[in-house]
C-alpha positions as CSV (number, residue, x, y, z in Angstrom):
1,M,-12.0,10.4,9.9
2,P,-12.8,14.1,10.6
3,K,-15.7,15.6,8.7
4,T,-14.6,17.7,5.7
5,K,-15.6,21.2,4.9
6,Q,-17.7,21.5,1.7
7,I,-17.3,24.5,-0.5
8,K,-20.6,26.2,-1.2
9,K,-21.5,26.7,-4.8
10,G,-20.3,30.1,-6.0
11,N,-17.7,30.4,-3.3
12,K,-14.0,30.3,-4.3
13,P,-11.8,28.2,-2.0
14,D,-8.7,29.8,-0.4
15,K,-6.0,27.9,-2.3
16,S,-3.4,28.8,0.3
17,A,-5.2,26.6,2.8
18,Y,-4.4,23.5,0.7
19,E,-1.1,21.6,0.4
20,V,0.0,18.5,-1.4
21,K,2.5,16.4,0.6
22,G,4.6,13.3,-0.2
23,L,3.7,10.6,2.3
24,D,4.6,7.0,3.0
25,E,2.8,3.6,3.1
26,S,1.8,4.1,6.7
27,W,-1.1,6.1,5.3
28,N,-2.6,3.0,3.7
29,D,-5.7,2.9,5.9
30,R,-6.5,6.6,5.3
31,F,-6.1,6.2,1.6
32,L,-8.5,3.2,1.6
33,E,-11.0,5.3,3.6
34,L,-10.8,8.0,1.0
35,S,-11.3,5.6,-1.9
36,E,-14.4,4.2,-0.3
37,R,-15.8,7.7,0.3
38,A,-15.1,8.8,-3.2
39,P,-16.1,6.1,-5.6
40,V,-16.1,6.6,-9.4
41,R,-19.5,7.8,-10.5
42,T,-21.2,7.7,-13.9
43,E,-24.9,8.3,-14.9
44,R,-25.8,4.6,-14.5
45,L,-23.4,3.2,-11.9
46,R,-21.1,3.9,-9.0
47,I,-17.9,1.8,-8.6
48,H,-15.7,1.4,-5.6
49,F,-12.4,0.1,-6.8
50,D,-11.6,-1.6,-3.5
51,R,-7.8,-2.1,-3.1
52,S,-7.9,-3.4,0.5
53,P,-6.2,-4.6,2.5
54,D,-3.2,-2.7,0.9
55,I,-3.7,0.0,-1.7
56,F,0.1,-0.2,-2.5
57,T,0.0,-3.9,-3.5
58,I,-0.6,-3.2,-7.2
59,P,1.8,-0.2,-7.5
60,K,4.5,-2.3,-6.0
61,L,3.9,-5.0,-8.6
62,T,3.9,-2.7,-11.6
63,S,6.4,0.0,-10.6
64,Y,10.0,0.5,-9.5
65,R,9.2,3.4,-7.2
66,N,6.0,4.8,-5.7
67,V,5.2,8.1,-4.1
68,P,2.0,8.4,-2.1
69,L,0.6,11.9,-2.3
70,G,-1.9,13.6,0.0
71,L,-4.0,16.7,-0.4
72,F,-4.4,18.5,3.0
73,H,-6.9,21.2,3.9
74,D,-5.9,22.8,7.2
75,D,-4.0,19.6,8.2
76,H,-6.9,17.3,7.3
77,L,-6.3,14.7,4.6
78,I,-9.0,15.2,1.9
79,G,-7.4,13.7,-1.2
80,C,-4.9,11.1,-2.3
81,A,-3.1,9.8,-5.3
82,V,-0.1,7.5,-6.0
83,A,2.6,8.4,-8.4
84,A,4.0,5.2,-9.7
85,Y,7.4,5.3,-11.5
86,Q,7.4,2.7,-14.3
87,K,9.2,1.7,-17.5
88,R,6.7,1.4,-20.4
89,Y,6.9,1.3,-24.1
90,I,6.4,4.6,-25.9
91,N,6.9,4.7,-29.6
92,G,8.5,1.2,-29.4
93,A,11.1,2.1,-26.8
94,L,11.1,1.4,-23.1
95,T,10.7,4.8,-21.4
96,D,10.5,6.1,-17.8
97,V,7.0,7.3,-17.0
98,I,4.8,8.1,-14.1
99,Y,1.4,6.5,-13.7
100,L,-0.9,8.7,-11.6
101,G,-3.5,6.4,-10.1
102,N,-5.7,5.9,-7.0
103,M,-6.7,9.5,-7.1
104,H,-9.6,10.4,-4.8
105,V,-10.9,13.7,-3.4
106,I,-13.7,13.9,-0.8
107,E,-14.1,17.6,-0.4
108,R,-16.5,18.9,-3.1
109,G,-15.1,21.6,-5.3
110,T,-11.4,20.9,-4.6
111,G,-10.5,18.6,-7.6
112,R,-9.2,21.5,-9.6
113,I,-7.0,22.6,-6.6
114,F,-5.6,19.1,-6.2
115,L,-4.7,18.9,-9.9
116,K,-3.1,22.3,-9.8
117,K,-1.1,21.5,-6.7
118,L,-0.1,18.1,-8.2
119,S,1.0,19.9,-11.4
120,D,3.2,22.3,-9.5
121,R,4.8,19.5,-7.6
122,V,5.4,17.4,-10.7
123,V,7.0,20.3,-12.5
124,Q,9.3,21.0,-9.6
125,K,10.3,17.3,-9.0
126,M,10.9,16.6,-12.7
127,K,13.7,19.2,-12.7
128,D,15.8,16.6,-10.9
129,R,14.5,13.6,-12.8
130,P,15.2,14.4,-16.5
131,E,14.9,10.6,-17.4
132,V,11.2,10.6,-16.6
133,E,9.6,11.7,-19.8
134,Y,5.8,11.3,-19.5
135,L,3.0,11.1,-17.0
136,Y,-0.2,9.2,-17.8
137,A,-3.6,8.5,-16.2
138,Y,-7.0,7.0,-17.0
139,V,-10.4,8.8,-16.9
140,M,-13.5,6.6,-17.1
141,E,-16.0,7.6,-19.8
142,G,-18.9,9.3,-18.1
143,N,-16.9,10.4,-15.1
144,R,-17.7,14.1,-15.7
145,P,-15.7,15.7,-12.9
146,A,-12.5,14.0,-13.9
147,D,-13.1,14.7,-17.5
148,K,-13.5,18.4,-16.8
149,L,-10.3,18.4,-14.8
150,V,-8.3,17.0,-17.7
151,R,-9.7,19.6,-20.1
152,L,-8.4,22.3,-17.9
153,G,-4.9,21.5,-19.2
154,E,-3.2,22.1,-15.9
155,L,-0.5,19.6,-16.8
156,D,-0.3,20.3,-20.6
157,S,-2.3,17.0,-20.8
158,R,-3.8,15.6,-24.0
159,W,-5.9,12.6,-24.9
160,A,-3.8,9.7,-26.3
161,G,-6.8,7.4,-27.0
162,S,-9.0,5.1,-25.0
163,V,-9.0,1.6,-23.6
164,S,-12.0,-0.7,-23.1
165,M,-12.5,-3.1,-20.1
166,S,-15.1,-5.7,-20.8
167,T,-16.7,-7.6,-18.0
168,I,-17.7,-10.9,-19.5
169,L,-20.6,-12.3,-17.4
170,T,-20.6,-16.1,-17.0
171,I,-24.4,-16.5,-17.4
172,K,-24.6,-18.9,-20.3
173,P,-22.9,-22.1,-21.3
174,I,-20.2,-21.6,-23.9
175,A,-18.6,-24.2,-26.2
176,L,-14.9,-24.6,-26.9
177,D,-13.5,-23.7,-30.3
178,S,-12.7,-27.0,-32.1
179,K,-10.1,-25.3,-34.4
180,Y,-7.7,-24.8,-31.4
181,T,-6.4,-26.9,-28.6
182,V,-6.2,-24.9,-25.4
183,R,-4.3,-26.2,-22.4
184,K,-2.6,-24.9,-19.2
185,A,1.1,-24.0,-19.5
186,E,4.1,-25.8,-18.0
187,M,7.5,-24.4,-17.2
188,A,8.8,-25.9,-20.4
189,D,6.5,-23.4,-22.3
190,V,8.1,-20.3,-20.8
191,D,10.3,-19.4,-23.8
192,Q,7.3,-19.5,-26.1
193,I,5.1,-17.5,-23.8
194,V,7.8,-14.8,-23.4
195,A,8.4,-14.6,-27.1
196,L,4.7,-14.0,-27.8
197,L,4.3,-11.5,-25.0
198,S,7.5,-9.6,-25.8
199,D,6.5,-9.2,-29.5
200,E,3.0,-8.0,-28.5
201,F,4.1,-5.6,-25.9
202,R,6.7,-3.8,-28.1
203,Q,3.9,-2.8,-30.4
204,L,1.6,-1.3,-27.8
205,W,1.9,2.1,-26.1
206,L,2.3,1.9,-22.3
207,A,2.9,-1.8,-22.3
208,P,5.4,-3.0,-19.6
209,E,8.8,-4.6,-20.2
210,M,8.8,-8.3,-21.0
211,S,11.7,-10.7,-21.0
212,K,12.4,-14.2,-19.6
213,E,13.9,-12.7,-16.5
214,R,11.0,-10.3,-16.0
215,F,8.5,-13.1,-16.6
216,L,10.1,-15.3,-13.9
217,Q,10.3,-12.4,-11.5
218,N,6.6,-11.7,-12.0
219,L,5.7,-15.4,-11.6
220,N,7.6,-15.4,-8.2
221,N,6.3,-12.0,-6.9
222,R,2.7,-12.0,-7.9
223,Q,0.2,-13.3,-5.4
224,N,-2.1,-16.2,-6.1
225,I,-0.7,-17.3,-9.5
226,G,1.6,-20.0,-10.9
227,I,2.6,-21.2,-14.4
228,K,-0.7,-23.1,-14.7
229,N,-2.6,-19.8,-14.6
230,Y,-1.2,-19.2,-18.1
231,F,-3.1,-20.8,-21.0
232,L,-1.8,-21.7,-24.5
233,A,-3.7,-21.8,-27.7
234,I,-2.3,-24.4,-30.1
235,R,-3.0,-25.1,-33.8
236,N,-1.1,-27.6,-36.0
237,N,1.2,-28.4,-33.0
238,E,2.3,-24.7,-32.8
239,V,1.6,-22.3,-29.9
240,V,-0.2,-19.3,-31.5
241,G,-1.6,-17.5,-28.4
242,T,-1.3,-17.2,-24.6
243,C,-3.0,-15.5,-21.7
244,L,-2.8,-15.2,-18.0
245,A,-6.0,-15.7,-16.0
246,W,-5.4,-14.2,-12.5
247,D,-7.8,-14.0,-9.6
248,M,-6.8,-10.7,-8.2
249,T,-9.7,-10.4,-5.8
250,P,-7.6,-10.8,-2.6
251,F,-6.3,-7.3,-3.3
252,K,-8.3,-5.8,-6.2
253,K,-12.1,-5.9,-5.8
254,N,-14.8,-4.2,-7.8
255,R,-17.9,-3.1,-5.9
256,I,-20.7,-1.8,-8.1
257,W,-24.1,-0.1,-7.5
258,F,-26.3,0.3,-10.5
259,H,-28.7,3.2,-10.9
260,G,-32.0,3.7,-12.7
261,F,-35.1,1.7,-13.6
262,R,-33.4,0.2,-16.7
263,M,-30.4,-1.1,-14.9
264,G,-32.7,-2.5,-12.1
265,L,-34.7,-4.3,-14.8
266,I,-31.6,-5.8,-16.4
267,R,-30.4,-7.0,-13.0
268,F,-33.8,-8.6,-12.3
269,G,-33.7,-10.4,-15.7
270,Y,-30.1,-11.5,-15.1
271,H,-31.1,-13.3,-11.9
272,I,-33.9,-15.2,-13.5
273,A,-31.6,-16.3,-16.4
274,A,-28.9,-17.3,-13.8
275,R,-31.4,-19.6,-12.1
276,L,-32.4,-21.2,-15.4
277,T,-28.8,-21.8,-16.6
278,G,-27.3,-22.7,-13.2
279,S,-24.9,-19.7,-13.4
280,P,-23.7,-17.8,-10.4
281,P,-25.9,-14.7,-9.6
282,L,-24.7,-11.2,-9.6
283,P,-23.4,-9.9,-6.3
284,K,-25.7,-7.8,-4.2
285,P,-25.1,-4.0,-4.6
286,G,-21.8,-3.1,-3.0
287,E,-20.6,-6.7,-2.7
288,A,-17.4,-7.6,-4.6
289,F,-17.6,-9.5,-7.8
290,K,-15.9,-12.8,-7.9
291,D,-14.0,-12.3,-11.1
292,V,-10.8,-13.4,-12.9
293,T,-8.7,-11.0,-14.9
294,I,-7.0,-11.6,-18.2
295,A,-3.9,-9.8,-17.0
296,E,-1.6,-10.5,-20.0
297,Y,-2.2,-12.0,-23.4
298,A,-0.7,-12.2,-26.9
299,V,-1.9,-13.9,-30.0
300,R,-0.3,-14.3,-33.4
301,D,-1.1,-11.5,-35.8
302,R,-3.6,-10.1,-33.2
303,D,-6.1,-12.6,-34.5
304,P,-9.4,-12.2,-32.6
305,K,-10.3,-15.8,-33.3
306,I,-7.3,-17.1,-31.3
307,M,-8.1,-14.7,-28.5
308,E,-11.7,-15.9,-28.6
309,A,-10.6,-19.6,-28.3
310,L,-8.5,-18.6,-25.2
311,L,-11.4,-16.7,-23.7
312,R,-13.8,-19.6,-24.3
313,F,-11.5,-22.0,-22.4
314,V,-10.9,-19.6,-19.5
315,Y,-14.6,-18.8,-19.3
316,R,-15.6,-22.4,-19.0
317,E,-12.9,-23.1,-16.5
318,Y,-13.9,-20.3,-14.1
319,R,-17.6,-20.5,-14.7
320,R,-17.4,-24.1,-13.4
321,K,-15.6,-22.7,-10.3
322,G,-18.4,-20.3,-9.5
323,Y,-16.8,-17.1,-10.9
324,Q,-19.3,-14.4,-12.0
325,A,-17.1,-12.6,-14.5
326,V,-14.0,-12.6,-16.7
327,I,-12.3,-9.2,-17.1
328,F,-10.7,-8.5,-20.5
329,G,-9.2,-5.2,-21.8
330,C,-7.8,-3.8,-25.0
331,D,-7.5,-0.6,-27.0
332,S,-11.1,0.6,-27.8
333,H,-10.3,0.5,-31.5
334,D,-8.4,-2.7,-31.5
335,P,-10.1,-5.4,-33.7
336,I,-9.2,-8.0,-31.1
337,I,-12.2,-6.7,-29.1
338,K,-14.3,-8.9,-31.5
339,A,-13.1,-11.8,-29.4
340,T,-15.8,-10.8,-26.8
341,K,-18.7,-11.1,-29.3
342,P,-19.9,-14.6,-28.3
343,F,-20.2,-13.6,-24.7
344,I,-22.6,-11.4,-22.7
345,S,-20.4,-8.5,-21.6
346,R,-20.5,-4.9,-20.5
347,E,-17.8,-2.6,-21.9
348,V,-16.5,0.4,-20.0
349,R,-14.2,2.8,-21.8
350,S,-11.6,5.0,-20.2
351,G,-9.7,7.8,-21.8
352,V,-5.9,7.7,-21.6
353,I,-4.3,11.0,-20.8
354,I,-0.6,11.6,-21.6
355,T,1.5,14.5,-20.3
356,P,5.0,15.2,-21.6
357,L,7.3,16.2,-18.7
358,Q,10.4,17.2,-20.7
359,E,10.9,19.5,-23.7
360,N,12.1,16.6,-25.9
361,S,9.1,14.6,-24.8
362,K,6.8,17.1,-26.4
363,R,8.7,17.1,-29.6
364,N,8.9,13.3,-29.8
365,L,5.3,12.5,-28.9
366,I,3.6,10.6,-31.7
367,P,0.0,9.6,-31.5
368,P,-0.2,5.8,-30.8
369,D,-1.8,3.2,-33.0
370,L,-2.8,1.0,-30.1
371,I,-2.6,1.5,-26.3
372,F,-2.0,-1.3,-23.8
373,A,-5.0,-1.9,-21.6
374,D,-3.3,-2.7,-18.3
375,A,-6.0,-4.8,-16.6
376,I,-3.7,-5.2,-13.5
377,Q,-3.8,-1.5,-12.5
378,I,-7.0,-0.2,-14.1
C-alpha cells in the first residue's frame, strides 16, 4: 500500500483533495489492510478487530444490503467504512436502519473530514431512501479520537446509551448451577427457542428480527454452527432460557496488545494461575484469542440467575475444549450483567450513537430503556 501523507499539527488539510466513493467487495483486501494499520486504541490496550479473510462476511449475515465506502486522498485509499442496511427494532417496531461499521482512517488528522464527507453522502442518498429512518454506530469507551468526532455533531448524532462486552476468561474451574438443567438443543426445540428470542428482541433497541423462518435461515446461512450450538436452561420441566454459543474465529478474531506496567503484571500473574489450574494461557500479544461468542440469548423475565446457569454450562464446555474466553454482551445498565459475577472477566463499554435520517425520525425518537448488544457485529 502506498505511504500516506500525514498532516502536520496546526496545518489545515485541503478538503477538496478528499473524496468518499461507493465501492464494491473487490476492495476487501485493501479494507483489511486499513483495519490492521488503524486498530482501536485506548489508554491501556490496542485492539485489532481482524475480520479476515473477508471483511464483508459479517455484514452479509446481518444486513440486507451493504455499501463499502472509501475515503480517497489524491486517488489513494486512506479510509474505509461499511454502511450496512438492516431491519432493527426501534421503539418496539421493526425499522430500516443503517449500521456504520468497520470504519478506519490511516491518515492522521483526517477523521473529521471523513465524517463530514460521509455525512454529506448520507444526507444526499437518504433523499431517495425515505424508508431508512436511522443510522447507528458504536464508539469504544476510551477511544478519544472517535469520541471527539461524534461530539462534533456532523450527522446530528446523539448518544443513545452504551453496551458492555465482557470477555470471560476461562482461568478457573466453575461448577454448574444445580437449580437448572442445561442441555444442547434439538430441532424439536426450535419453536420454544424462537418464542424466547422473539419476546426478548422486541423489547430491546436495535435488536434484529426474529421469527421461525428467520431462525432457520440463520441456522442454514451462518458458518460453523448447528442446532447443537444452542443451549437450553430448564427448570421444573420448562424451558426458561436459551443461548447460542458460536465460534466466530474463522472470520472474526480479536488481537490485543496490552500497555503499561500494571497490565503487564496482570498478564504475568494470569500465566502463573493458568499453569496452576490447567487453563489455557492468554495468547501472545497480537495473536488471536480462541474465544466463543454468546451471539443470541433470552431468559425468562431477564433473570440473571438463568443467564448465569447458561454461562456456567457453556464456560465448562468450551474451557474443556481449550478456549481462552467466552464473549458476552448486554446493555451496560441491564441487571442481567450480574450473570458474569462468578467469573473472571474484563468489561469493555461502547457508546451507541443514533442519528435520525428523516424529519419524522427526529420527532419519534424516544430514549431506549435497554439496547441490544450485538455480539456478532461489535
